[in-house]
MITIDO-948063 format. One record per residue: residue number from 1; y, x, z of N, C-alpha, C, O in turn. Coordinates in Angstrom, 1 decimal, decimal comma, m for minus. Layout:
% MITIDO-948063
NUM  Y  X  Z  Y  X  Z  Y  X  Z  Y  X  Z
...
% end
This chain:
% MITIDO-948063
1  m1,4  0,7  0,0  0,0  0,1  m0,2  1,2  1,0  0,0  1,1  1,9  0,9
2  2,4  0,9  m1,0  3,1  1,4  m1,1  4,6  0,5  m0,1  5,1  m0,6  m0,2
3  4,9  1,6  0,8  5,7  1,4  1,9  7,2  1,3  1,1  7,4  2,0  0,1
4  8,1  0,3  1,5  9,4  0,2  1,1  10,6  0,9  1,8  11,0  0,5  2,9
5  11,0  1,8  1,3  12,2  2,5  2,0  13,3  1,7  2,5  13,3  0,5  2,0
6  14,0  1,9  3,3  15,0  1,4  4,2  16,3  1,4  3,3  17,1  0,4  3,3
7  16,4  2,4  2,5  17,7  2,5  1,5  17,4  1,2  0,2  18,3  0,5  m0,3
8  15,7  1,3  m0,3  15,7  0,3  m1,1  15,6  m1,1  m0,6  15,6  m2,0  m1,5
9  15,4  m1,5  0,9  15,3  m2,7  1,1  16,8  m2,8  1,3  17,3  m3,9  1,0
10  17,6  m2,0  1,8  19,4  m2,3  2,0  19,9  m2,3  0,6  20,9  m2,9  0,6
11  19,5  m1,8  m0,8  20,0  m2,0  m1,8  19,4  m3,5  m2,3  20,3  m4,1  m2,8
12  18,3  m4,2  m2,2  18,2  m5,2  m2,6  18,7  m6,4  m1,7  18,8  m7,5  m2,3
13  19,0  m6,3  m0,4  19,6  m6,9  0,1  21,4  m7,3  m0,4  21,9  m8,4  m0,7
14  21,9  m6,0  m0,4  23,4  m6,3  m1,1  23,3  m6,6  m2,4  24,3  m7,2  m2,8
15  22,2  m6,3  m3,3  22,6  m7,1  m4,6  22,3  m8,8  m4,2  22,8  m9,6  m5,0
16  21,7  m9,2  m3,3  21,6  m10,7  m3,3  22,5  m11,4  m2,4  22,4  m12,5  m1,9
17  23,5  m10,4  m2,2  24,7  m10,7  m1,2  25,8  m10,5  m2,1  26,9  m10,5  m1,5
18  25,8  m10,3  m3,2  26,9  m10,3  m4,1  27,4  m11,5  m5,0  26,4  m12,3  m5,1
19  28,5  m12,0  m5,5  28,9  m13,0  m6,3  28,6  m12,4  m7,4  28,8  m11,2  m7,7
20  28,0  m13,3  m8,2  27,9  m12,7  m10,0  28,2  m13,6  m10,9  28,3  m14,8  m10,6
21  28,2  m13,4  m12,0  28,8  m14,2  m13,0  27,9  m15,4  m13,1  28,5  m16,4  m13,4
22  26,8  m15,5  m12,8  25,8  m17,1  m12,5  26,6  m17,6  m11,7  27,0  m18,7  m12,0
23  27,0  m16,8  m10,4  27,3  m17,9  m9,6  28,8  m18,4  m9,9  29,2  m19,5  m9,4
24  29,6  m17,6  m10,7  30,9  m18,1  m11,3  30,6  m19,3  m12,2  31,2  m20,4  m12,0
25  29,7  m19,2  m13,0  29,5  m19,8  m14,1  29,2  m21,3  m13,2  29,8  m22,3  m13,5
26  28,1  m21,4  m12,2  27,7  m22,6  m11,8  28,7  m23,4  m10,9  28,8  m24,6  m10,9
27  29,4  m22,3  m10,0  30,4  m22,8  m9,4  31,5  m23,7  m10,2  31,8  m24,9  m9,8
28  32,0  m23,2  m11,1  32,9  m23,8  m11,8  32,4  m25,1  m12,5  33,1  m26,2  m12,6
29  31,1  m24,8  m13,0  30,5  m26,4  m13,7  30,7  m27,3  m12,9  31,6  m28,1  m13,0
30  29,6  m27,3  m12,0  29,5  m28,1  m10,8  30,8  m28,6  m10,1  31,0  m29,7  m9,8
31  31,9  m27,5  m9,7  32,9  m28,0  m9,4  33,8  m28,7  m10,3  34,6  m29,5  m9,8
32  33,7  m28,5  m11,6  34,4  m29,6  m12,6  34,0  m31,1  m12,6  34,7  m32,1  m12,5
33  32,3  m30,9  m12,6  31,7  m32,4  m12,4  32,5  m33,0  m11,4  33,3  m33,9  m11,6
34  32,3  m32,4  m10,2  32,7  m32,8  m8,8  33,9  m33,2  m8,9  34,0  m34,5  m8,7
35  35,1  m32,6  m9,1  36,3  m33,1  m9,4  36,8  m34,3  m10,2  37,6  m35,1  m9,9
36  36,1  m34,1  m11,3  35,9  m35,5  m12,3  35,5  m36,6  m11,7  36,0  m37,7  m11,9
37  34,6  m36,6  m10,9  33,9  m37,5  m10,5  34,8  m38,1  m9,4  35,0  m39,3  m9,5
38  35,2  m37,5  m8,4  36,0  m37,6  m7,5  37,7  m38,1  m8,0  38,5  m38,6  m7,2
39  38,0  m37,9  m8,9  39,1  m38,2  m10,0  39,0  m39,7  m10,2  39,8  m40,6  m9,9
40  38,1  m39,9  m10,7  37,4  m41,3  m11,6  37,4  m42,2  m10,1  38,1  m43,1  m9,8
41  36,6  m41,7  m9,4  36,1  m42,8  m8,1  37,6  m43,2  m6,8  37,8  m44,1  m6,0
42  38,3  m42,1  m7,3  39,6  m42,2  m6,6  40,6  m43,4  m7,1  41,2  m44,2  m6,4
43  40,6  m43,4  m8,7  41,4  m44,1  m9,5  40,6  m45,5  m9,4  41,3  m46,5  m9,6
44  39,5  m45,8  m9,2  38,7  m47,1  m9,4  39,2  m47,7  m7,9  39,5  m48,9  m7,9
45  39,3  m46,9  m6,8  39,5  m47,6  m5,6  41,0  m47,6  m5,3  41,5  m47,7  m4,2
46  41,7  m47,5  m6,5  43,1  m48,0  m6,6  43,9  m46,7  m5,5  44,7  m47,1  m4,7
47  43,6  m45,5  m5,7  44,2  m44,3  m5,2  44,4  m43,5  m6,0  43,5  m42,7  m6,1
48  45,4  m43,3  m6,7  45,6  m42,2  m7,7  46,5  m41,1  m7,3  46,6  m40,1  m8,0
49  47,3  m41,2  m6,1  47,4  m40,3  m5,4  47,2  m40,0  m3,7  47,3  m41,0  m2,9
50  46,9  m39,1  m3,3  46,4  m38,3  m2,4  47,7  m38,1  m1,4  48,8  m37,5  m1,8
51  47,5  m38,7  m0,1  48,8  m38,5  0,7  48,1  m38,0  2,0  47,2  m38,6  2,5
52  48,8  m36,7  2,6  48,5  m36,3  3,9  49,6  m36,4  4,7  50,6  m36,1  4,1
53  49,9  m36,7  6,3  50,8  m36,9  7,0  51,8  m37,3  6,7  52,8  m36,8  6,1
54  51,5  m38,4  7,1  52,7  m39,8  6,9  54,3  m39,1  7,8  54,3  m39,2  9,0
55  55,0  m38,6  7,3  56,4  m38,5  7,7  57,3  m39,9  7,4  58,4  m39,8  7,9
56  57,1  m41,0  6,9  57,8  m42,0  6,9  58,9  m42,2  7,5  58,6  m42,4  8,7
57  60,1  m42,4  7,4  61,4  m42,8  8,0  61,7  m44,3  7,9  62,4  m44,8  7,0
58  61,3  m44,9  8,9  61,5  m46,3  8,9  62,9  m47,0  9,7  63,0  m46,5  10,7
59  63,4  m47,6  9,5  64,6  m48,2  9,8  64,3  m49,7  10,5  63,7  m50,7  9,9
60  64,8  m49,6  12,0  64,4  m51,0  12,6  65,8  m51,6  12,9  67,0  m51,1  13,0
61  65,6  m52,7  13,2  66,8  m53,5  13,7  66,4  m54,1  14,9  65,5  m55,0  15,1
62  67,5  m53,2  16,0  67,3  m53,8  17,5  67,8  m54,4  18,1  69,0  m54,3  17,9
63  67,5  m55,5  19,2  68,4  m56,1  19,7  68,8  m55,8  21,3  68,0  m55,4  22,2
64  70,3  m56,0  21,6  70,2  m55,2  22,9  69,1  m55,6  24,0  69,1  m54,8  24,9
65  68,0  m56,8  24,0  67,1  m56,8  24,8  66,0  m55,6  24,8  65,1  m55,4  25,5
66  66,3  m54,9  23,9  65,0  m54,0  23,4  64,2  m54,3  22,4  63,7  m53,4  21,8
67  64,0  m55,2  22,0  63,6  m55,6  20,9  63,5  m55,3  19,7  64,7  m55,3  19,4
68  62,7  m54,8  18,7  62,7  m53,8  17,7  62,2  m54,8  16,3  61,1  m55,4  16,4
69  62,6  m54,9  15,4  61,9  m55,5  14,2  62,2  m54,2  13,1  63,2  m53,6  13,0
70  61,0  m54,1  12,5  60,9  m52,9  11,1  61,9  m53,5  9,9  61,3  m54,5  9,4
71  62,7  m53,3  9,5  63,5  m53,7  8,3  62,5  m53,0  7,1  61,6  m53,7  6,6
72  62,5  m51,8  6,7  62,1  m51,2  5,8  61,3  m49,7  5,9  61,5  m49,3  7,0
73  60,8  m49,2  5,4  60,2  m47,5  5,5  60,4  m47,0  4,2  60,2  m47,5  3,1
74  61,0  m45,6  4,6  60,8  m44,9  3,0  59,9  m44,0  3,2  60,1  m43,1  4,0
75  58,5  m44,1  2,4  57,7  m43,1  2,4  58,1  m41,7  2,3  59,0  m41,5  1,5
76  57,5  m40,8  3,0  57,7  m39,2  3,2  56,6  m38,4  3,4  56,5  m38,0  4,5
77  55,8  m38,1  2,5  54,6  m37,5  3,0  54,4  m36,3  2,8  54,4  m36,1  1,6
78  54,1  m35,1  3,8  53,9  m33,7  3,8  53,3  m33,2  2,5  53,9  m32,4  1,8
79  52,2  m33,8  2,4  51,5  m33,1  1,3  51,0  m34,4  0,2  50,3  m35,3  0,7
80  51,3  m34,3  m0,8  51,2  m35,4  m1,8  51,1  m34,9  m3,1  51,9  m34,2  m3,6
81  49,6  m35,4  m3,8  49,5  m35,0  m5,4  48,4  m36,0  m5,8  47,8  m36,8  m5,1
82  48,3  m35,8  m7,2  47,5  m36,6  m7,7  46,3  m36,6  m7,6  45,9  m35,6  m7,0
83  45,2  m37,5  m8,1  43,6  m37,2  m7,9  43,0  m36,2  m8,8  42,0  m35,5  m8,5
84  44,0  m36,3  m10,3  43,7  m35,6  m11,2  43,5  m33,9  m10,6  42,7  m33,3  m11,2
85  44,0  m33,4  m9,7  44,2  m32,0  m9,2  42,8  m31,7  m8,6  42,6  m30,5  m8,2
86  42,0  m32,5  m8,4  40,6  m32,3  m8,0  39,8  m31,4  m8,8  39,1  m30,5  m8,3
87  40,0  m31,9  m10,2  39,5  m30,9  m11,3  39,8  m29,7  m11,2  39,0  m28,9  m11,8
88  41,1  m29,0  m10,6  41,3  m27,9  m10,7  41,1  m27,2  m9,0  40,8  m26,1  m8,7
89  41,4  m28,4  m7,9  40,8  m27,7  m6,6  39,4  m27,4  m6,3  39,0  m26,5  m5,6
90  38,7  m28,4  m6,7  37,1  m28,4  m6,1  36,5  m26,9  m6,9  36,2  m26,0  m6,3
91  36,5  m26,9  m7,9  36,0  m25,3  m8,5  36,6  m24,4  m7,8  35,7  m23,6  m7,6
92  37,8  m24,1  m7,2  38,0  m23,2  m6,3  37,4  m23,4  m5,0  36,8  m22,5  m4,3
93  37,6  m24,7  m4,6  36,9  m24,5  m3,3  35,1  m24,2  m3,3  34,5  m23,9  m2,2
94  34,6  m24,4  m4,4  33,0  m24,0  m4,6  33,0  m22,5  m4,7  32,1  m21,9  m4,1
95  33,9  m21,9  m5,3  33,9  m20,1  m5,7  33,8  m19,6  m4,4  33,0  m18,7  m4,2
96  35,1  m20,2  m3,3  35,3  m19,7  m1,8  34,2  m20,1  m1,1  33,8  m19,3  m0,2
97  33,7  m21,3  m1,2  32,4  m21,5  m0,5  31,2  m20,8  m0,7  30,4  m20,7  0,2
98  30,9  m20,3  m1,8  29,8  m19,1  m2,5  30,0  m17,9  m1,7  29,3  m17,1  m1,1
99  31,4  m17,8  m1,9  31,6  m16,1  m1,5  31,4  m16,4  0,0  30,9  m15,5  0,7
100  31,9  m17,6  0,6  31,7  m17,5  2,4  30,4  m17,4  2,5  30,0  m16,4  3,2
101  29,4  m18,1  1,9  28,2  m17,9  2,4  27,4  m16,9  2,0  26,4  m16,9  2,6
102  27,6  m16,1  1,1  27,5  m14,9  1,3  27,9  m13,8  2,0  27,2  m12,8  2,2
103  29,2  m14,1  2,4  29,8  m13,3  3,7  29,3  m13,2  5,1  29,2  m12,2  5,8
104  28,7  m14,9  5,4  28,0  m15,1  6,3  26,5  m14,5  6,4  25,9  m14,4  7,4
105  25,9  m14,1  5,1  24,6  m13,9  5,0  24,3  m12,5  5,3  23,2  m12,0  5,1
106  25,7  m11,7  5,7  25,4  m10,4  6,4  24,6  m10,5  7,6  23,7  m9,7  7,9
107  25,0  m11,6  8,1  24,3  m11,5  9,7  23,4  m12,8  9,3  22,3  m12,6  9,8
108  23,3  m13,8  8,8  22,7  m14,7  8,7  21,8  m15,2  7,1  22,0  m16,3  6,5
109  20,8  m14,2  6,7  20,5  m14,4  5,3  20,6  m15,9  4,6  21,2  m16,2  3,6
110  20,0  m16,7  5,3  19,8  m18,1  4,7  21,3  m18,6  4,3  21,4  m19,7  3,9
111  22,3  m17,9  4,5  23,6  m18,4  4,2  24,2  m18,3  2,6  25,1  m18,9  2,0
112  23,1  m17,0  2,1  23,2  m16,6  0,4  22,8  m17,8  m0,1  23,2  m18,2  m1,2
113  21,9  m18,5  0,5  21,6  m19,6  m0,4  22,2  m20,8  m0,2  22,3  m21,6  m1,2
114  22,6  m21,0  1,1  23,1  m22,3  1,6  24,6  m22,7  1,2  25,2  m23,7  1,2
115  24,9  m21,6  1,1  26,5  m21,9  0,2  26,6  m22,4  m1,5  27,4  m22,9  m2,2
116  25,4  m21,8  m1,6  25,3  m22,6  m3,2  24,5  m24,0  m3,3  24,4  m24,9  m4,2
117  24,0  m23,9  m2,1  22,8  m25,4  m2,0  24,1  m26,3  m1,4  23,9  m27,6  m1,4
118  25,1  m26,0  m0,9  26,1  m26,9  m0,1  26,9  m27,7  m1,6  27,0  m28,9  m1,9
119  27,3  m26,6  m2,2  28,2  m27,1  m3,3  27,2  m27,8  m4,0  27,7  m28,9  m4,1
120  26,0  m27,8  m4,6  24,8  m28,6  m5,6  24,9  m29,9  m4,7  25,1  m31,0  m5,3
121  24,7  m29,9  m3,2  24,8  m31,3  m2,3  26,1  m32,1  m2,6  26,0  m33,3  m2,8
122  27,2  m31,6  m2,8  28,7  m32,6  m2,6  28,5  m32,8  m4,3  28,8  m33,9  m4,8
123  28,0  m31,7  m5,2  28,2  m32,6  m6,4  27,3  m33,8  m6,6  27,7  m35,0  m6,8
124  25,6  m33,4  m6,5  25,2  m34,5  m6,3  25,6  m35,9  m5,9  25,3  m36,8  m6,6
125  26,5  m36,0  m4,4  27,0  m36,7  m4,1  28,0  m37,2  m4,8  28,3  m38,4  m4,5
126  28,6  m36,7  m5,7  29,9  m36,9  m6,4  29,1  m37,6  m7,7  29,2  m38,8  m7,8
127  28,6  m37,1  m8,5  28,0  m37,9  m9,5  27,0  m39,2  m9,0  26,9  m40,2  m9,7
128  26,4  m39,1  m7,7  26,0  m40,5  m7,4  27,0  m41,7  m7,1  26,9  m42,9  m7,5
129  28,1  m41,1  m6,3  29,1  m42,3  m6,1  29,6  m42,6  m7,4  30,1  m43,8  m7,7
130  29,6  m41,5  m8,2  30,8  m41,8  m9,6  29,9  m43,2  m10,4  30,3  m44,4  m10,5
131  28,4  m42,6  m11,0  28,0  m43,4  m11,2  27,7  m44,9  m10,8  27,7  m45,9  m11,6
132  27,5  m44,9  m9,6  27,4  m46,3  m9,1  28,7  m47,0  m8,9  28,5  m48,2  m8,8
133  30,0  m46,5  m8,9  31,1  m46,8  m9,0  31,3  m47,5  m10,6  31,8  m48,6  m10,8
134  30,8  m46,4  m11,8  31,1  m46,5  m12,9  30,0  m48,1  m13,2  30,3  m48,9  m14,1
135  29,1  m48,3  m12,7  28,1  m49,6  m12,9  29,0  m50,6  m12,1  29,3  m51,6  m12,8
136  29,4  m50,6  m11,1  30,3  m51,6  m10,6  31,6  m52,1  m11,1  31,8  m53,3  m11,1
137  32,4  m51,0  m11,6  33,3  m51,5  m12,3  33,1  m52,1  m13,9  34,0  m52,6  m14,6
138  31,7  m51,9  m14,1  31,7  m52,6  m15,6  30,8  m53,9  m15,5  30,6  m54,7  m16,5
139  30,4  m53,9  m14,2  29,6  m55,5  m14,1  30,4  m56,5  m13,0  30,3  m57,7  m13,0
140  31,4  m55,5  m12,1  31,9  m56,4  m11,2  31,0  m57,0  m10,1  31,4  m57,9  m9,4
141  29,4  m56,3  m9,8  28,6  m56,8  m9,0  28,5  m55,6  m7,8  28,0  m54,5  m8,2
142  28,7  m55,7  m6,9  28,7  m54,6  m5,8  28,0  m55,1  m4,3  28,3  m54,8  m3,2
143  26,7  m56,2  m4,8  26,2  m56,5  m3,7  24,6  m57,0  m4,2  24,2  m57,1  m5,4
144  24,0  m57,3  m3,0  22,3  m57,9  m3,7  21,6  m57,3  m4,6  21,7  m56,1  m4,6
145  20,7  m57,9  m5,4  19,5  m57,1  m5,6  19,9  m56,2  m6,9  19,1  m55,4  m7,2
146  21,2  m56,4  m7,9  21,6  m55,3  m8,7  22,5  m54,6  m8,4  23,0  m53,9  m9,2
147  22,8  m54,5  m6,8  23,1  m53,4  m6,1  22,2  m52,4  m6,0  22,3  m51,2  m6,4
148  21,3  m52,8  m5,7  20,0  m52,0  m5,2  19,6  m50,7  m6,6  19,6  m49,5  m6,6
149  19,4  m52,1  m7,8  19,0  m51,2  m9,1  20,0  m50,4  m9,6  19,6  m49,5  m10,4
150  21,7  m50,8  m9,2  22,8  m49,6  m9,4  22,4  m48,4  m8,5  22,0  m47,4  m9,3
151  22,2  m48,1  m7,3  22,1  m47,4  m6,4  20,9  m46,5  m6,6  20,9  m45,4  m6,3
152  19,6  m47,1  m7,2  18,7  m46,4  m7,6  18,7  m45,4  m9,1  18,1  m44,4  m9,5
153  19,6  m46,2  m9,8  20,0  m45,4  m11,2  20,9  m44,3  m11,1  21,0  m43,2  m11,7
154  21,9  m44,7  m9,8  22,7  m43,7  m9,6  22,3  m42,0  m9,0  22,7  m40,9  m9,2
155  21,3  m42,6  m8,1  20,5  m41,5  m7,5  19,6  m40,9  m8,4  19,5  m39,7  m8,2
156  18,9  m41,4  m9,3  18,3  m40,3  m10,6  19,3  m39,8  m11,3  19,0  m38,7  m11,7
157  20,5  m40,2  m11,5  21,3  m39,5  m12,4  21,7  m38,3  m11,9  22,0  m37,4  m12,6
158  21,8  m38,3  m10,1  22,3  m37,1  m9,4  20,9  m35,9  m9,3  21,0  m34,7  m9,4
159  19,9  m36,5  m9,2  18,9  m36,2  m8,4  18,2  m35,0  m9,3  17,8  m33,9  m8,9
160  18,2  m35,6  m10,9  17,5  m35,0  m11,6  17,9  m33,8  m12,3  17,1  m33,0  m12,8
161  19,6  m33,6  m12,5  20,3  m32,3  m12,5  20,4  m31,4  m11,4  20,9  m30,3  m11,5
162  20,0  m32,0  m10,3  20,0  m31,1  m9,0  18,9  m30,3  m8,5  19,0  m29,4  m7,7
163  17,4  m31,0  m9,3  16,1  m30,2  m9,3  16,7  m29,0  m10,3  16,8  m27,9  m9,7
164  17,1  m28,9  m11,4  17,5  m27,5  m12,0  18,4  m26,7  m11,4  18,3  m25,5  m11,3
165  19,4  m27,3  m10,9  20,6  m26,3  m10,4  19,7  m25,9  m9,0  19,8  m24,6  m8,9
166  19,0  m26,3  m8,1  18,6  m25,6  m7,1  17,4  m24,9  m7,2  17,1  m24,1  m6,3
167  16,5  m25,2  m8,6  15,7  m24,1  m9,0  15,9  m22,9  m9,5  15,2  m22,0  m9,1
168  17,3  m22,6  m10,6  17,6  m21,6  m11,1  18,8  m21,2  m10,3  19,3  m20,1  m10,6
169  19,5  m21,9  m9,3  20,8  m21,2  m9,0  20,7  m21,0  m7,5  20,9  m19,8  m7,1
170  20,3  m22,4  m6,5  20,6  m21,8  m5,5  19,4  m20,7  m4,5  19,5  m19,8  m3,7
171  18,0  m21,6  m5,3  17,1  m20,6  m4,8  16,2  m19,8  m5,6  15,1  m19,3  m5,3
172  17,0  m19,7  m6,9  16,3  m18,7  m7,9  14,7  m18,9  m7,9  13,9  m18,0  m7,7
173  14,5  m19,9  m8,0  12,8  m20,2  m8,3  12,3  m19,3  m9,3  13,1  m18,9  m10,2
174  11,1  m18,8  m9,4  10,4  m18,2  m10,6  9,9  m19,5  m11,5  9,8  m20,6  m11,1
175  9,7  m19,0  m12,8  9,8  m20,3  m13,9  7,9  m20,6  m13,7  7,0  m19,8  m13,5
176  7,9  m22,0  m13,9  6,8  m22,8  m13,8  6,9  m23,6  m12,8  8,1  m23,6  m12,4
177  5,9  m24,3  m12,2  6,2  m25,5  m11,3  5,7  m26,6  m11,7  4,8  m27,3  m11,2
178  6,5  m26,9  m13,0  6,1  m28,3  m13,6  6,2  m29,3  m12,8  6,7  m29,3  m11,7
179  5,6  m30,4  m13,2  5,4  m31,6  m12,4  5,2  m32,1  m11,3  5,6  m33,2  m10,9
180  4,2  m30,8  m10,5  3,9  m30,8  m9,3  5,1  m30,4  m8,4  5,3  m30,9  m7,3
181  5,8  m29,7  m9,0  7,1  m29,1  m8,2  8,0  m29,7  m8,1  8,8  m29,7  m7,1
182  8,0  m30,6  m9,3  9,3  m31,7  m9,3  8,8  m32,8  m8,5  9,6  m33,7  m8,2
183  7,6  m33,1  m8,2  6,9  m34,4  m7,4  7,4  m33,9  m5,9  8,1  m34,6  m5,2
184  7,0  m32,6  m5,6  7,3  m32,1  m4,4  9,1  m32,2  m3,9  9,4  m32,4  m2,7
185  10,0  m32,0  m4,8  11,4  m31,9  m4,9  11,6  m33,3  m4,7  12,4  m33,5  m3,7
186  11,1  m34,5  m5,5  11,6  m35,8  m5,1  11,2  m36,3  m4,1  11,9  m37,2  m3,7
187  9,9  m35,9  m3,3  9,6  m36,4  m2,2  10,5  m35,9  m1,0  11,0  m36,7  m0,2
188  10,8  m34,6  m1,0  11,7  m34,2  0,1  13,4  m35,1  m0,4  13,9  m35,8  0,4
189  13,7  m34,9  m1,4  14,7  m35,9  m1,8  14,7  m37,2  m1,1  15,6  m37,7  m0,4
190  13,6  m37,6  m1,4  13,7  m39,3  m0,7  13,5  m39,7  0,9  13,9  m40,6  1,7
191  12,8  m38,5  1,1  12,8  m38,5  2,6  14,0  m38,1  3,5  14,1  m38,3  4,7
192  15,0  m37,4  2,6  16,4  m37,2  2,9  17,2  m38,5  3,2  17,8  m38,8  4,2
193  16,9  m39,2  2,0  17,5  m40,5  1,7  17,9  m41,4  3,1  18,9  m41,8  3,6
194  16,2  m41,5  3,5  15,8  m42,1  4,7  16,6  m41,6  6,1  17,0  m42,4  7,0
195  16,9  m40,2  6,2  17,4  m39,5  7,0  18,9  m39,5  7,2  19,4  m39,2  8,3
196  19,6  m40,0  5,9  20,6  m39,9  5,8  21,0  m41,6  6,5  21,6  m41,8  7,5
197  20,6  m42,4  5,7  20,6  m43,5  6,2  20,4  m44,1  7,7  21,0  m44,9  8,3
198  19,4  m43,3  8,0  18,9  m43,7  9,6  20,1  m43,1  10,4  20,7  m43,9  11,1
199  20,5  m41,7  10,5  21,4  m41,4  11,1  22,8  m42,3  10,9  23,3  m42,8  11,9
200  23,5  m42,5  9,7  24,3  m43,2  9,8  24,1  m44,5  10,1  25,1  m45,0  10,6
201  23,2  m45,3  10,0  23,0  m46,3  11,0  23,1  m46,3  12,3  23,8  m47,2  12,9
202  22,3  m45,2  13,0  22,5  m45,3  14,3  23,6  m44,9  15,0  23,8  m45,2  16,2
203  24,7  m43,9  14,2  25,9  m43,8  14,7  26,7  m44,9  14,5  27,5  m45,1  15,4
204  26,7  m45,7  13,4  27,9  m46,7  13,4  27,4  m48,1  14,2  28,2  m48,9  14,7
205  25,9  m48,4  14,3  25,4  m49,6  15,0  24,9  m49,2  16,7  24,4  m50,2  17,4
206  25,0  m48,2  17,2  24,8  m47,7  18,4  25,3  m47,2  19,0  24,8  m47,0  20,1
207  26,6  m46,6  18,8  27,3  m45,8  19,2  28,8  m46,2  19,1  29,2  m46,1  17,9
208  29,7  m46,7  20,0  31,2  m47,4  20,0  32,0  m46,3  19,3  31,8  m45,1  19,5
209  33,0  m46,9  18,5  34,3  m45,8  17,6  34,5  m45,2  19,0  34,5  m45,8  20,1
210  34,9  m43,6  18,7  35,4  m43,1  19,8  36,5  m42,8  19,4  36,8  m42,7  18,2
211  37,6  m42,4  20,3  39,0  m42,0  19,9  39,8  m42,9  19,4  40,9  m42,7  18,8
212  39,4  m44,1  19,6  40,2  m45,4  19,2  40,1  m45,7  17,5  40,8  m46,4  16,9
213  39,2  m45,0  17,1  39,1  m45,1  15,7  38,9  m46,8  15,2  38,6  m47,7  15,9
214  39,2  m46,8  14,1  38,9  m48,3  13,4  37,3  m48,3  13,1  36,6  m47,3  12,9
215  36,8  m49,5  13,0  35,4  m49,9  12,6  35,1  m48,9  11,2  34,2  m48,2  11,0
216  36,1  m49,2  10,4  36,3  m48,9  8,8  36,3  m47,3  8,9  35,5  m46,8  8,0
217  37,0  m46,3  9,7  36,9  m45,1  9,8  35,6  m44,6  10,3  35,0  m43,7  9,8
218  35,3  m45,4  11,5  33,9  m45,2  12,2  32,7  m44,9  11,1  32,0  m43,9  10,9
219  32,8  m46,3  10,3  31,5  m46,3  9,4  31,5  m44,8  8,5  30,5  m44,1  8,3
220  33,1  m44,5  8,1  32,8  m43,2  7,4  32,3  m41,8  8,2  31,6  m40,8  7,7
221  32,7  m42,1  9,5  32,3  m41,2  10,4  30,6  m40,9  10,4  30,0  m39,8  10,4
222  30,2  m42,2  10,6  28,8  m42,3  10,6  28,2  m41,8  9,3  27,0  m41,3  9,3
223  28,9  m41,9  8,1  28,3  m41,6  6,7  28,3  m40,0  6,8  27,3  m39,3  6,5
224  29,5  m39,5  7,4  29,4  m37,9  7,2  28,3  m37,1  8,0  28,0  m35,9  7,9
225  27,9  m38,0  9,0  26,9  m37,5  10,1  25,8  m37,8  9,5  25,1  m36,7  9,7
226  25,1  m38,6  8,9  24,1  m39,0  7,9  24,2  m37,5  6,8  23,3  m36,7  6,8
227  25,1  m37,5  6,2  25,0  m36,2  5,1  24,9  m35,3  5,3  24,3  m34,5  4,5
228  25,4  m34,8  6,7  25,3  m33,3  7,3  23,6  m33,4  7,8  22,9  m32,4  7,5
229  23,0  m34,3  8,3  21,8  m34,3  9,0  20,7  m34,1  8,0  19,7  m33,4  8,2
230  21,0  m34,9  6,7  20,1  m35,0  5,4  20,4  m33,6  4,7  19,3  m32,9  4,5
231  21,5  m33,0  4,4  21,7  m31,6  3,9  20,7  m30,7  4,7  19,7  m30,1  4,1
232  21,1  m30,6  6,1  20,1  m29,5  6,6  18,8  m29,7  6,6  18,1  m28,7  6,5
233  18,0  m31,2  6,6  16,7  m31,3  6,4  16,3  m31,0  4,9  15,2  m30,7  4,5
234  17,5  m31,3  3,9  16,9  m31,0  2,2  16,8  m29,4  2,1  15,9  m28,8  1,5
235  17,9  m28,9  2,7  17,7  m27,2  2,6  16,5  m26,6  3,0  15,9  m25,7  2,4
236  16,0  m27,2  4,3  15,0  m26,4  5,0  13,7  m27,2  3,7  12,9  m26,5  3,1
237  13,7  m28,3  3,7  12,7  m28,9  2,8  12,4  m28,2  1,5  11,3  m27,9  1,2
238  13,7  m28,0  0,6  13,4  m27,5  m0,5  13,5  m26,0  m0,4  13,6  m25,6  m1,6
239  13,5  m25,0  0,5  13,3  m23,8  0,6  11,6  m23,5  1,1  10,9  m22,5  0,7
240  11,2  m24,3  1,8  9,9  m24,1  2,4  8,8  m24,6  1,3  8,0  m24,0  0,7
241  9,1  m26,1  1,3  8,1  m26,7  0,5  8,1  m27,0  m0,9  7,2  m27,4  m1,6
242  9,3  m26,6  m1,3  9,3  m26,6  m2,9  9,7  m25,2  m3,7  8,9  m25,0  m4,5
243  10,5  m24,5  m3,6  11,0  m23,6  m3,9  10,6  m22,2  m3,5  11,2  m21,3  m4,0
244  9,4  m21,9  m2,5  9,1  m21,0  m1,9  8,6  m19,9  m2,6  8,0  m20,1  m3,6
245  8,8  m18,7  m2,2  8,7  m17,6  m3,3  7,3  m16,9  m2,7  6,8  m15,9  m3,3
% end
């Protein structure tokens, strides 16, 4: 058996912690897809402009006894930009995120893959939501049996390209694998959906909103929690059971 020298091992690790042209290409492609999907989703939801930190200047009419009635407010936001800019912002975020993953990978090796996996995961979600909202916009149906059909279609649109992105970019698996590998991938993906839904439902239905948050905002907190847990499960499942080297 030939022993691997510490120098060769270090060179191999350094090579796997470098941001490559392949990383740049995939970061830009997935970032553009996510940015475009986010732009269209926000437009569909009637939010063409993104605003942060409302500093609106409101004029009130107050009586001597201290009772005040608001007359009007002049919108004044610290940050405001068109949702079109997501197509520029997201690719940059993906590039930074993958590089940050490589940086953390110096101490925790799994981050070398997790940074890329996270970018793919957010892209999948954007495609899923984008296709779902496209179907709703063109049919006017947002509930009932057809909603379930739309959700299944949008999931397939997201998960099929996700298989190739994970295989050839995040995990850089060997050629081959065929149908059995894809079946394992789909099994992990389906289980992650149940974990996502279950975690979100647990947070929303069994934990009262914290910090005075509204029910609507708390529903989104639950969705974020579900996505976070499912993301970790999917990463471990794909790495250990599907694309194991």
